[in-house]
N, C-alpha and C positions, 0 to 999 in steps of 0.2 A: 433623582428625577426620572430615572429609567429603570427598567427591569429586564433581566435576561431570563428566558424561560427555556428549559431543556426537557425533551421527552425522556421519561424515566425508563423507556424500553430501548434506549440507544446508549452506546458507549462511545465517548468522544476522546480523541487523542488530545493530550494536554495543551499543545500550542493553539488548537482551535478554540479552546475555552477563552484563553487570553485575547485572541484575535477578535472573537465575538464581543467581548466586553469593551474592547477599544472602538468597535464599530457602532453605528447608530442606525436604527430603522433598517435592519437587515435580517433576512431569514437564511439560515444555513440548511442546505439540502444534504440528504444522505445519498448513498450510492444508487438508490432506486428513484431518486428525484423527489422524494417526499420531504416536507419540512420537518427537520429534527430539532431545531432551536431557533429562537428569535430574540432580538434585542429591540424593545419598543419603549415608548414613553410610559411612565408609571400609570398614567390615567387610562391607558388602553389595555393594561395587563389582563384584567378580568375578562374583557371581551375577546382578547386574543386566545386566552386559555380555553374559553368556551368554544371558540372556533376550532382550535386544535383537537379538542376532545370529541366534537361532533362531526368533524370533517368539513366544516363550513369554510367560507371564503375569508382569507386574511386581507388586511388592508392592501390595496393595489400598489400603494407607493413603496411597500417594502422591497428592498433590493434582494432578490434571490441569488444566492451564491453557492457554488460548490466548495468543498474544502480547499481545493487548489486556488480558486479565485479569492477565497477569504484569507488564507494564511500562506499561500505560496507553496513552495516545495523544499524549503530549507529549514531544518531544525537547528536554531542557534544554540540551544542548550547542549544538544548532543553533537553538534558540529557535523551534520551529515545531510545529504539530500534524502527526502522522504516524501511518500505519498500519504498524506494524513487521512485517517480513517474516521468514519462514522458508521458503527456497526449495529445492526439490529440484534437485540438480545432475545434469546429464547433458550429453553432447556435443551433443545436439540442442538443448537449451535453454540452452546456454552463453551465446550472444550476448544472449538475452533476459534472463538472470540478470545479466549484466554491466551491461546498460542499467539494470535496476531497482536494482542496488546503487549504481551511479554516481549515479542520480537522487536516491537517498536521502541523499547526502552534502551536498546544497545547503542553505544556510540559508533560513529562512523569508522574510527580507527581504534583498535584494541589489540591486546596481545593474544598469542596462540592459545594459552591456557584458558583465558576468559572466553574466547570464541568457540573452542572445541571441547573443552573438558567441563567447564562450569555450567553451561546452559541446562543440562538435564537435572542435576541436583538443585540448582538455584531456582529453576522453574517450579519444581514441586515444593520446595521450601517456601517460596513466595506465595504459592497457592494456599499452603497451610497457614502461613502468617496472616494472610488476608481473611481466611475463614475464621481464624481465632480473633480477628479484629485487633491485631497487634499494631501498635504505632511504629513507624520506621525508627524513631529515636530509641524505642525499647530494644529493637534488634541491634542498633548501634551500641547501646550500653552493654548488651551481652557480648558483642564482639570485642569491646574494650576489656571486659573481664578475661576473655581468652587471650588478648594481647598481653595483659599483665601475667597471666598464668604461664605463658610461653617464656617470658623473661625469667620468672622464678625457676621453672623447670630446667632451662638451659644453664642458669647459674649454678644449680645443684648437680649438673652433669647428666640430667635425664634427657639426652638429646632426642631420642626417638619419640618419647612422650611429648616433648616440646614441639617436635615437627607436627604431631597430630593436632595439638592445640593451635599451632600456627596456620595449618591448612583450614581448620575450622573457622578461625578468625577471617581468613581471606574469603571463604565462601559467604560468611555472614556479612562481610563488608560489601559483597556484591548484592546480597539479598536486600539490604536496607534501601539501597538506591532504587532497585527494581520495584520494591514494595511502594516506595514514595511515589514513583512515577505512575505505576499501574492503578493506584488508588487515589491519585491526585491529592496527596497529603504532603507534598514538598514544603519545606519551610527554610527560611534563612538560617535559623539556629541549627536545624538538622544538617544543612549543607556545611556549615562551619564545624559542627561537632564531628561529622563523618570525615571530612577532608583534613581536619586538624589531627585526628588520630593517624591518618595515612601519612601525613607529613612528619609527625613527631616520632612515631615508633621505630622506624627502620634503624637509626643509629643505636638505639637501646637493644634491639634484637641482635645486631652485629656484635656489640660488646658482650652481651650475655652468651652468644654462641662461642665466641673466642674464649671467654672465661671458662665455659664448660668443657672446651677441648683441651685447655692447658694441662690438666692433670695427666693427659695421655701422652704428653711429650716431655722428654727429659730436658732440664734446664742446662 
């Protein structure tokens, strides 16, 4: 009985989408004070779209809210304080927008490697995956294959090769989450699939690493 309408030349941080869907008869403003999205009764959708396209007046009763007023400043999913964004999209601002969107996907607390080593390769791999229209679950599946390859290589005593596949898996394990958040393609299955691998694989890696080292030590 209602319709959410988003401008196609704006990019919205994920929590704003959920907050707008929960609200009714509200207009979301971008950083320049322009209406970027609205949630209105379905019967008014066509008239509102026409007004947005022509620059006409929207219904006066619509509550106009900034990102902060609509969704606050706390990202529950990433457990951090944040200033949610609505960015104007253009070819000139494309790289700047991509960097801002990517930066917004990081959790509030993370490890040193994820914060200082991974961002450069992960950013460019996420851009590539998005350009190829890869689904996050596809990336997760590839990371699973590298997880299994690491176990096999370490069991066979190929420790350095296994380290290479292990680091590749860790990078891809970061890419799939960033891709899901930046392209708004998160899903419950993807979350379980990704975190399930994270929870299950460590003991198998430890076991395979120890087995691979054993031939180098006398009994």
